[in-house]
GUPAVEX-290525 format. One record per atom (N, C-alpha, C): residue in three letters; x negated, y, z negated. Coordinates in steps of 0.2 Angstrom, whole numbers, padded with zeros to 4 digits, always signed. Layout:
N
ALAXYZ/...
% end
This chain:
95
TYR-0210+0249+0396/TYR-0205+0250+0400/TYR-0205+0256+0404/LEU-0208+0255+0410/LEU-0211+0261+0415/LEU-0205+0259+0420/GLY-0203+0267+0422/GLY-0198+0265+0428/GLY-0192+0272+0423/CYS-0186+0271+0429/CYS-0180+0275+0426/CYS-0184+0283+0423/ASP-0189+0287+0425/ASP-0189+0293+0423/ASP-0190+0299+0427/ASP-0186+0295+0434/ASP-0187+0302+0438/ASP-0177+0299+0442/THR-0175+0307+0443/THR-0170+0305+0445/THR-0168+0301+0451/SER-0177+0301+0456/SER-0174+0298+0463/SER-0175+0290+0462/GLU-0174+0288+0457/GLU-0173+0281+0453/GLU-0166+0280+0452/PHE-0162+0286+0453/PHE-0157+0283+0449/PHE-0148+0284+0455/VAL-0151+0280+0460/VAL-0146+0282+0467/VAL-0140+0280+0467/GLN-0137+0282+0469/GLN-0131+0282+0466/GLN-0125+0281+0476/GLN-0121+0276+0478/GLN-0118+0275+0482/GLN-0111+0277+0483/VAL-0108+0281+0478/VAL-0105+0281+0476/VAL-0101+0292+0478/GLY-0108+0295+0476/GLY-0109+0301+0477/GLY-0105+0305+0471/LEU-0099+0309+0471/LEU-0097+0312+0465/LEU-0092+0309+0463/LEU-0094+0304+0456/LEU-0090+0301+0454/LEU-0085+0305+0450/HIS-0079+0306+0448/HIS-0076+0309+0441/HIS-0073+0304+0436/PHE-0072+0307+0429/PHE-0069+0303+0425/PHE-0062+0306+0421/TYR-0058+0303+0421/TYR-0052+0305+0418/TYR-0052+0303+0410/LEU-0045+0308+0409/LEU-0043+0306+0403/LEU-0036+0304+0402/THR-0032+0300+0398/THR-0025+0299+0395/THR-0026+0302+0391/LYS-0022+0304+0388/LYS-0019+0305+0383/LYS-0012+0305+0381/ILE-0007+0300+0375/ILE+0000+0300+0375/ILE+0001+0303+0367/CYS+0007+0306+0369/CYS+0008+0310+0362/CYS+0015+0314+0362/ASP+0017+0318+0357/ASP+0025+0319+0355/ASP+0027+0322+0362/PRO+0033+0323+0363/PRO+0034+0327+0369/PRO+0033+0334+0370/GLY+0034+0337+0363/GLY+0033+0344+0361/GLY+0027+0346+0360/ALA+0023+0343+0359/ALA+0015+0344+0356/ALA+0015+0349+0363/VAL+0010+0354+0361/VAL+0008+0356+0366/VAL-0001+0356+0366/GLY-0004+0354+0372/GLY-0010+0354+0372/GLY-0012+0345+0370/CYS-0008+0342+0366/CYS-0007+0335+0364/CYS-0015+0334+0361/LEU-0014+0337+0356/LEU-0020+0339+0352/LEU-0022+0334+0346/THR-0015+0329+0343/THR-0015+0325+0340/THR-0009+0319+0346/ASP-0013+0314+0347/ASP-0012+0309+0351/ASP-0010+0302+0347/TYR-0009+0299+0351/TYR-0003+0292+0346/TYR-0011+0288+0351/THR-0011+0280+0347/THR-0014+0277+0349/THR-0009+0271+0354/GLY-0003+0270+0353/GLY+0001+0268+0357/GLY+0008+0270+0357/VAL+0012+0269+0360/VAL+0020+0270+0358/VAL+0025+0263+0363/THR+0030+0266+0360/THR+0035+0259+0362/THR+0041+0263+0365/PRO+0044+0256+0369/PRO+0051+0261+0374/PRO+0055+0265+0371/GLN+0058+0263+0365/GLN+0065+0268+0365/GLN+0063+0275+0360/TYR+0055+0275+0362/TYR+0053+0285+0358/TYR+0051+0286+0365/ARG+0052+0293+0364/ARG+0050+0298+0369/ARG+0044+0298+0368/PHE+0040+0301+0374/PHE+0032+0302+0373/PHE+0031+0304+0380/LYS+0023+0311+0377/LYS+0023+0314+0384/LYS+0014+0312+0387/VAL+0014+0311+0393/VAL+0006+0307+0392/VAL+0003+0315+0396/VAL-0003+0315+0394/VAL-0006+0321+0395/VAL-0013+0316+0403/VAL-0014+0320+0405/VAL-0021+0319+0411/VAL-0026+0324+0411/GLN-0032+0323+0407/GLN-0035+0326+0407/GLN-0044+0324+0414/CYS-0042+0329+0418/CYS-0045+0329+0421/CYS-0052+0334+0424/PRO-0060+0331+0428/PRO-0063+0336+0427/PRO-0064+0338+0431/THR-0069+0345+0428/THR-0069+0350+0433/THR-0061+0352+0440/ASP-0063+0350+0445/ASP-0059+0354+0450/ASP-0057+0347+0454/ALA-0055+0341+0450/ALA-0051+0336+0454/ALA-0045+0335+0453/CYS-0041+0338+0450/CYS-0034+0339+0451/CYS-0031+0347+0451/ARG-0024+0347+0454/ARG-0022+0352+0455/ARG-0019+0355+0448/THR-0019+0362+0445/THR-0018+0365+0441/THR-0013+0368+0438/PHE-0004+0365+0445/PHE-0001+0369+0441/PHE+0005+0364+0441/HIS+0010+0365+0437/HIS+0016+0363+0433/HIS+0019+0356+0435/GLY+0018+0356+0442/GLY+0021+0352+0445/GLY+0018+0345+0445/THR+0013+0343+0444/THR+0011+0338+0445/THR+0012+0330+0440/ARG+0013+0328+0446/ARG+0016+0321+0442/ARG+0010+0316+0441/LEU+0014+0309+0435/LEU+0009+0304+0436/LEU+0015+0298+0437/LYS+0011+0293+0442/LYS+0015+0290+0443/LYS+0013+0282+0437/VAL+0017+0277+0435/VAL+0016+0271+0433/VAL+0017+0268+0434/VAL+0012+0261+0436/VAL+0015+0256+0440/VAL+0014+0250+0437/GLN+0017+0243+0439/GLN+0014+0236+0437/GLN+0006+0238+0438/GLN+0004+0232+0434/GLN-0003+0230+0435/GLN-0003+0225+0442/HIS-0007+0228+0448/HIS-0007+0223+0456/HIS-0013+0225+0456/PRO-0019+0220+0459/PRO-0025+0223+0463/PRO-0023+0228+0471/ASP-0016+0226+0472/ASP-0017+0231+0478/ASP-0017+0241+0475/ASN-0014+0241+0469/ASN-0012+0247+0467/ASN-0022+0251+0463/ASP-0025+0246+0465/ASP-0031+0247+0463/ASP-0036+0251+0469/LEU-0031+0249+0471/LEU-0035+0252+0480/LEU-0034+0260+0482/PRO-0040+0262+0483/PRO-0039+0271+0484/PRO-0032+0272+0488/SER-0029+0280+0488/SER-0024+0281+0491/SER-0025+0279+0497/TRP-0029+0283+0500/TRP-0031+0284+0507/TRP-0031+0279+0514/MET-0031+0273+0509/MET-0032+0264+0510/MET-0026+0263+0514/SER-0022+0261+0521/SER-0016+0260+0523/SER-0012+0252+0517/ASN-0018+0250+0514/ASN-0013+0243+0513/ASN-0015+0247+0506/SER-0014+0252+0502/SER-0015+0253+0495/SER-0007+0252+0490/GLY-0007+0248+0486/GLY-0001+0247+0484/GLY+0005+0252+0481/CYS-0001+0256+0478/CYS+0004+0262+0472/CYS+0007+0267+0478/ARG+0008+0267+0484/ARG+0011+0271+0486/ARG+0017+0267+0485/LEU+0018+0264+0488/LEU+0026+0259+0488/LEU+0031+0257+0481/ALA+0023+0255+0476/ALA+0026+0253+0469/ALA+0031+0256+0468/GLN+0034+0253+0464/GLN+0040+0253+0457/GLN+0037+0256+0453/HIS+0041+0261+0450/HIS+0037+0267+0445/HIS+0040+0262+0441/GLY+0037+0260+0435/GLY+0039+0254+0427/GLY+0033+0253+0424/MET+0036+0250+0420/MET+0033+0248+0416/MET+0031+0237+0418/ILE+0026+0239+0413/ILE+0025+0228+0414/ILE+0028+0225+0413/GLU+0031+0219+0416/GLU+0034+0214+0414/GLU+0032+0212+0409/LEU+0037+0209+0403/LEU+0033+0205+0397/LEU+0035+0198+0400/PRO+0033+0195+0397/PRO+0034+0187+0399/PRO+0041+0185+0394/
% end
């Protein structure tokens, strides 16, 4: 197979792409070294977002908003029709 052997063949439309990682752990865990694979509503837990390079602020006042799944919530925050800005903080409704 010839090709895909030069950086000019890997053209990206997005510029710089950041990857984030979220971990769920015990609320008292420092550094979230031991993370959970799931949680249930009756137990307290902490969500830790691990950010790439300089993509997140580094002060302790940074917050995370968990909202229900909806296509509008997947839009970038700078778009006027982004649903995340006005979405209610909370869980997915179960049937």
